[in-house]
C-alpha positions as CSV (number, residue, x, y, z in Angstrom):
1,M,67.2,105.1,104.9
2,S,66.5,101.7,103.7
3,K,69.2,99.0,104.6
4,T,69.3,97.7,100.9
5,T,70.3,100.9,99.6
6,F,73.7,100.9,101.3
7,V,74.2,97.2,102.7
8,D,75.6,95.6,99.6
9,Y,78.1,98.1,98.7
10,I,79.4,99.3,102.2
11,C,78.3,96.9,105.0
12,R,79.0,93.6,103.4
13,P,82.2,94.0,101.8
14,Y,83.9,96.4,104.4
15,C,82.1,96.3,107.6
16,L,83.5,93.9,110.3
17,Y,80.7,94.9,112.7
18,F,77.9,94.2,110.1
19,K,75.2,91.8,111.5
20,A,72.6,90.9,108.8
21,E,69.8,90.6,111.5
22,K,70.3,94.3,112.4
23,E,67.9,95.8,109.8
24,N,67.4,99.5,111.1
25,I,71.2,100.4,111.9
26,A,73.8,102.5,110.1
27,C,77.0,103.9,111.0
28,R,77.5,107.8,110.4
29,G,79.8,106.7,107.3
30,A,77.0,104.8,105.7
31,E,74.5,107.7,106.3
32,V,77.1,110.1,104.7
33,L,77.9,107.7,101.7
34,E,73.8,107.4,101.0
35,E,73.8,111.3,101.0
36,L,76.8,111.6,98.8
37,K,75.5,108.8,96.4
38,S,71.7,110.8,96.4
39,K,73.4,113.8,95.3
40,G,75.3,112.1,92.5
41,F,78.9,112.3,94.1
42,F,79.3,108.8,93.3
43,C,77.5,105.5,91.8
44,P,77.9,102.4,93.7
45,K,77.9,100.3,90.4
46,K,80.9,102.3,89.2
47,L,82.8,101.7,92.7
48,P,86.2,99.8,91.7
49,I,87.0,96.7,93.8
50,I,88.7,98.0,97.0
51,T,91.2,95.9,99.0
52,K,90.9,97.2,102.8
53,N,94.3,99.4,103.4
54,P,94.8,100.5,107.0
55,L,97.1,103.2,105.6
56,F,94.2,104.9,103.9
57,W,92.4,105.0,107.4
58,E,95.4,106.5,109.4
59,E,96.1,109.0,106.8
60,Y,92.3,110.4,106.9
61,R,91.8,109.7,110.4
62,S,91.8,113.6,111.6
63,P,88.8,114.8,109.1
64,L,87.1,111.8,109.2
65,T,87.0,111.6,113.2
66,N,85.7,115.1,113.1
67,F,83.3,114.9,110.1
68,L,82.0,111.2,110.9
69,C,82.8,109.9,114.1
70,K,82.1,112.6,116.5
71,Q,78.7,112.5,115.1
72,C,78.1,108.6,114.9
73,S,75.7,107.1,117.5
74,F,78.1,103.9,117.8
75,R,81.1,106.2,118.8
76,L,80.7,106.2,122.5
77,E,79.8,102.8,123.2
78,D,80.1,100.4,120.3
79,C,83.2,101.9,118.3
80,D,86.4,99.8,119.0
81,F,88.4,101.9,116.5
82,Q,87.8,105.2,118.2
83,S,87.9,103.9,121.7
84,R,90.1,105.3,124.2
85,N,92.3,102.1,124.4
86,P,91.7,100.5,120.9
87,I,93.2,97.0,120.4
88,P,95.8,97.0,117.8
89,G,94.5,96.1,114.3
90,T,91.2,97.1,115.2
91,E,88.8,98.1,112.0
92,P,86.6,101.2,111.5
93,C,83.3,100.8,110.4
94,G,82.4,100.1,106.7
95,G,81.4,103.7,105.7
96,Y,84.7,105.0,107.4
97,I,86.8,102.5,105.3
98,L,85.1,103.1,102.1
99,I,85.2,106.8,102.5
100,S,88.9,106.9,103.4
101,H,89.7,104.6,100.1
102,L,87.6,106.8,97.8
103,L,89.4,109.8,99.1
104,A,92.8,108.2,98.7
105,M,91.7,107.3,94.9
106,N,90.6,110.9,94.5
107,L,87.1,109.8,94.0
108,L,85.9,112.1,96.9
109,D,87.4,115.3,97.5
110,L,88.7,115.8,101.2
111,D,87.1,119.2,101.2
112,F,83.9,117.9,101.5
113,F,84.6,116.5,104.9
114,S,86.7,119.6,106.2
115,P,84.9,122.0,108.4
């Protein structure tokens, strides 16, 4: 997966942890969104402008934790949002944020993220 395929619509606008110098890494959320994009589930160019809303992150925490976070390579050491003692106000990764908002706006179906 090339960074340029997702960085502009996931990482830069939504990910607090994004570092431009880290060319080869992606959260599980970005990987899933790239897969969904390649299968035609959504078009990044048609995404509405999204304002971060923590209520959506919490509303979809259970299915997204099971589907995304448990498979994410950042979870054990680098994920503040899913740590055992998260700091209040901690944000999830950009992929998690964008997916939760797309679910809340009915642009993605929750059934896709359920076992």
